[in-house]
N, C-alpha and C positions, 0 to 999 in steps of 0.2 A: 282491346286495342283491335284494329282492323288492318287489313292489307289488301292492296289494289291489285297487287300482281301475283300474289300467292306465294311470294318469297320474303319479301321484306315486311316489317312490321310499322305500322304507324304509331303516332304517340298514344300511349295507355292512359285510361281513367280508371281510377278505383274508388271503390264505396265501401262503406261497412255492410257486412252481410245482414239483411233482416232476418229475424226470426222466422217469419211466415214466408214459405216457399213462393206462394202466389205473389205475394208482395216483391220479393226478391226477382223473380222472372218478368214482372211487369217493369220493374225498374232496368233491369238488363235490356229489355227489348227496348226501352227508351234511350237508353245510352247508344246500343247498337244503331238505332235508326240515325241518332245524332252521328256517329262515326260514318255510317255509310253516307251522309250528306245528300240524301234524296236518291242515291243508286239503289239498285235492288240487292237485297242479302242473298248471296248465291249459297252460303254455307256457314254453319255456326259450330264451333267446338269449344268444350270448356270442362274443367276439373272439378271434382266436389270430393270432399273429404268422407272416406268411407268406402267400403265395397259396394259395387252395384250388381243388380241382376244380370242374368246371361245375355239378355239383348241390350244392356246399357241403357235402359230407360227409366230407372228408378234405384233409389238407395235401398238398401236391405238392412243396414246398420250403421250407426253413426254415432259416437258418444258426445259429439258437440252439436250435432244437428238433429236432434231426435223429432223435431216437428216436421222434417223433411222426408223421414223414412216412410216409403210406401206412396209419397206422393208422385203423380205421373209427370215428372220433369220433363221428360223427351216430348211428349205429346202437347204440353202446355208451351214449352219453348217453340215448337213447330207452329202453333197456333199464332202466338204472339209475334214471331219474327217473320212470318210468311215464307217459310222455306221447309221443305221436307228433310233437307239435308243438315240435320242436327245430330252431332256426335258428343257423346258423353264419355268420360272416363274418370278413373280416380285421379285426385289431383296430383299426387306424388308421381303417379305413373306417367302423367304428361310432362311433369317437370324432369323426371328422368330421360324421357324421350327428347325433349330439348336439349338435354346435357350431353346425350348421347350424339345428337345430329350435329350441333354447333357449339358444344360446350367441352367441359372437361374429358368427356369421353369420345370426342370426336376421332375417328380414324381406327377404333377398336372394333372388332366384329362382336363381341359378346361384352356388354356392359352390365353391371350390377349397380344401380343407384339406390343409395341409402342416405336418408334424411333423419338428423338427429336434432330436434327442436323441443318444443313442449312435448312432442311425442316421437315415435320411431316409425317411418314407414320406408317402402323401397318397392323397386321394380326391376325386371330382368328385360333387357332390350337386346334384340339379335338382329344383326345388320339394319339398324336403324327402324327396327319395328318391335313394339310392346309384344313380348312373348306371350303366347296363347295360354290362358288358365280357365279353369272350371268357373272360379268367382273372381279371385284377385289375388294380389300379394299383400301379407302382412307379417314382414319380417320382425317386427317389433314384439310380435306375439310368440316367437320361438321361446322355448324353455332353456333357459342356461342354468338354473338351479334347481334341480329337482327337490333337494332337500326344503327348500323354501315353498316351494309348490305344494308338496305334499303335507306341509304344515298348516295349510288352510283348511278350516272347518266347514266354512260355507262360502265358496267361490261368488255367489250371488251378492255377497254384501260387499264386494270389491268392485269399483268402477272399472271400466276400461282404461288401460294404461296406469292401473294401481294394481296389478295382480302379480303378488310375490312369485318369484321364479321365471317371469317373462322379462326378456332383454329390456324392454321399454322401461320397467319399474326400476332398473339400476342406472341407466344412461340417461334418459330424457332431462330436459331442463325443470320440467315439473317434478320429477323425482328429486333431483338434487336440491330444489328449493324445499321439498317436503322432509327431507332428511337432515339439511343443515341450517335451515329456517332463514336462508339467505337466497337473494336471486343468484344465479349463476354469475352474473358479471361482478358481483361484489364477493365471491368466494376467494378466499386467498389461502395459501399453503398447498404446497404440491403433492401431498400425500393424497388428497382428496380427488385431484385430477389424476393421479397415477392410478387409483383404484377404478375410476370411471373407465380410463383407457383400457386396462386390462379386460374389464367387463365388456367393453366393446369390441375388442380383439376376440374374444370367446365367440361373440356373435357373427363377426366377420369370418373367423375360421368355419364355422358352420355354414355360411352363405357360399364360401368359397368352394367346399366340398360338395354341395348340393347344386349349385348353379354352374359352377366351373366356368366363371367370366375371365376375359382377358384383362379386365380393369374394374375396380371398385371405385366409384366417384362417391365422394362423401360431401354431403350438403347439409343445410339447416343452420340455424343460429349457433347451435352448441359447436359447430364446425368452422364455419366461414367468419364468425366474429371472434376477438380476441379474448375468448373466454378460458382458457388454460389447456385445450385439447392438443396435444403435440403430434401432428401427422408423422413425423419422423420416428417417434417411439412407436407410434401404432404399427408403421411398416415394419420396424425392427422385432416388436413382439409376434406380429403375424408370421414373419419368416420363421422364428424360433417355433412357434406352436403348430404350423401347418406343415406336417412331415409326410405326408401321403404323396404329394406333388413334388417335382424336382424344382418349383419355384413359386412363389406366391404372386397373386394377380397384382398389377400395379396399383397403388393408391394414389389417386388424384382428387384435388378438391375442387367442388363445383365452382362454375365461372360466371353463371348467369344471373345469379341473385334473384330478384323479384321478377326477372322476365322469362324464367325458366319454363313456366308453364305456358307462357304465351308462344314461344318458340315451339313448344311440344304440341300446343293445339294447332298451329299453322301446319307443322309436318303431319299431323294427324289428319288435318283435311285433305292435304295432298294426296296422302295414301288412299283415303276412303273414296276421293273423287276422280282418282287417276284413270 
């Protein structure tokens, strides 16, 4: 999607992500030129799945985009799009920024955005700015079950998102399908969802004590779709579990859906070019 005024989004266009990063960037540049309609592209921003290097120019790890790791993404985009103002971030971080600025976290000073979908990701946003990190945020890789983690004989035999002990291992959609042999939308029986909710709350408790947010915005298909996670129960359990603070952060549902990353990218450009 583009923006003519830097504040509002034009109609968005989506394509399947090519496996080859050079092909992907070429297609993106063509779409961007179409959206610009002959006008000069002043700046480009976008998100990508996985942690990036310090100057946000290339991926350093990505379980789903292994061919993209190490590829000069920023430099290639600059050449293809004809602008030096190219800004890359983790995709979940941009969604979280969008939710903080105009979505479920709007009006809160410190927002923790957590997405629970095929995997688990997140970001800390302070005063509508993605908080500074050395590399990035990966809350799905926090250890919530040390016994399961210690039982691993060879961690190299486990793919990312499938590491026992990690939060993502217990609460992601991929995890539920692996454990129960059914897609989450087809899983019935409250006991399975109650177990997932409890494990999610353990992770949220850790996030609350380490990030100290005013609000936690929960997004992703396991949250926003009618799959069985009850946010009221999540709130109640977090109130019971979080004992060190006088109150728990507000638990909010994400509001922007598929446009969260677009709103975040637009806010990111405004911040970088101000």
